[in-house]
C-alpha positions in Angstrom: -20.9 -33.7 -21.0 -17.9 -31.3 -20.5 -19.5 -28.7 -22.9 -22.7 -28.7 -20.9 -20.8 -27.9 -17.8 -19.1 -25.0 -19.4 -22.2 -23.7 -20.6 -23.8 -23.8 -17.2 -20.7 -21.8 -15.9 -21.3 -19.1 -18.6 -24.5 -18.1 -17.0 -23.2 -15.9 -14.2 -25.8 -15.6 -11.5 -26.2 -12.1 -9.7 -26.9 -13.8 -6.4 -23.6 -15.8 -6.8 -21.7 -12.5 -7.3 -23.5 -10.9 -4.4 -22.7 -13.7 -2.0 -19.1 -13.8 -3.2 -18.6 -10.1 -2.6 -20.1 -10.4 0.9 -18.0 -13.4 1.6 -14.8 -11.6 0.6 -15.6 -8.6 2.6 -16.2 -10.7 5.7 -13.0 -12.5 5.0 -11.1 -9.3 4.7 -12.5 -7.9 7.9 -11.5 -11.2 9.7 -8.1 -11.3 8.2 -7.3 -7.7 9.3 -6.9 -9.1 12.8 -4.3 -11.7 11.7 -1.2 -9.9 11.1 1.1 -12.9 11.5 -0.6 -14.8 8.6 1.2 -14.6 5.3 -0.1 -12.6 2.3 -0.2 -15.9 0.3 -2.5 -17.5 2.7 -4.6 -14.4 3.0 -5.1 -14.6 -0.9 -5.9 -18.3 -0.7 -8.5 -17.8 2.0 -10.1 -14.9 0.2 -10.3 -16.6 -3.1 -11.6 -19.8 -1.3 -14.3 -18.0 0.6 -15.3 -16.0 -2.5 -15.6 -19.1 -4.5 -17.6 -20.9 -1.9 -19.9 -18.1 -1.2 -20.4 -17.7 -5.1 -21.4 -21.4 -5.2 -23.8 -21.0 -2.3 -25.5 -18.0 -4.0 -25.5 -19.9 -7.4 -27.2 -22.9 -5.9 -29.7 -20.7 -4.0 -30.7 -18.9 -7.2 -31.2 -22.1 -9.2 -34.0 -23.3 -6.9 
C-alpha cells in the first residue's frame, strides 16, 4: 500500500506544478502587504499554498 502511494507521487504532473507556481506567486503578492507578519509565517503560508495548489492541479489532471 505504501509503495503504491510513493509511486503515484513520483509521477509529477505539469498541471500540479503550474497551479503551485501560480499559487505561490499570488501568495507572495498578497504577503507583500503584510509587513508585520514574521518571515516564518510567510514561509509556512507560501509552502502551504504551493502544496495545496499543487494538489488541486494534480487532481484536475487525473480526471
